[in-house]
Residue, then its C-alpha position, 0 to 999 in steps of 0.5 A: m500500500p502506497p504511503k499517504a500524501a501529506a496535506s500540504e502536497l494536496l493543496p494547490t500552490e501559487s505556481h499551479f494557479h499561475s500555470h493554469s491561467v497561462r494555459k488558458r491564455e495560450q488556448g485563447s491565442v491559438v483560437a485567435e490565430l486560427a481565426l486569422v489563418l483559416p480564412l486565408l488558407l481556405m482562400l488559397l485552396m479555393g484559388i488553387f481549385w479554380s485556377e486548376r479548373a480554368l486550366m482544365i477548361h483551356e486544355t479541353i477546348t484546345r484539344a477539341a479545337r485541335e481535333g476539329a482542325r485535324t478533321a477539317t484538314a483531312p479529306s472526308c472521302t478520298l474516293c469522292g474527290n477530296t471533299f473536306y468537312g464543313q464548319s457545321y460538321i466540325q462544330n457539331s460532330v467533332i468539337a461538341p462531343m469532346l466538350r460534353v465528355a469533359n462536362l462542358d456545355p457546347a451551347l456556351v461556345q462563343n465566337f466560333t470561327f472556322t477558316q479553311g484554306a487560310v494561308l498560315n505563313p503569309g509572305n513565305t515560300p512555299t505557301e502553307v495552307g490550312t484550317i484555323v479553328s478558334f472559339t471562346y468558352p466562358m468559365q463561371f465561378p463564385l467569388p467568396f467574400a465579394s459583392v458579386n456572386v458569380t464572375t465570368i472569365n472567357i477562355r479563348t483558344q485558337v488552333q491552326m492545322r496545315e493541310e497536307h496533300 
């Protein structure tokens, strides 16, 4: 059986009260620091998320435009006299499905331009002819802590592909 403690050992001392109040003040300062740092950390994480989303949209629309330009430069039927696909086919059958796969709405595409037979290197010899596909896609995202709920950034792409015969 352990020996009994003396009565003086059981009473709290002045140093005990002092360390308890210091711990309470430290806990309060930790909460205050967290209140300052947590919103900054969340804004940083949201900024990373939205910038990566914009990069994903840019890569997707560039890939779709590249496939559209590639399809437009290849003859649709070599046995039929080398006819090429037109703007409607490229926009609706090549670019739109690629945007849908990435969960982007093809109806939001703006300023779609499609130029076949464009001179890609003006003033140089030999002249290179090809197809240019360009368009803009709006990216909408909410801004926290702002008076405007939604901000739109228009992401633009332009791709040119040389025709080879």
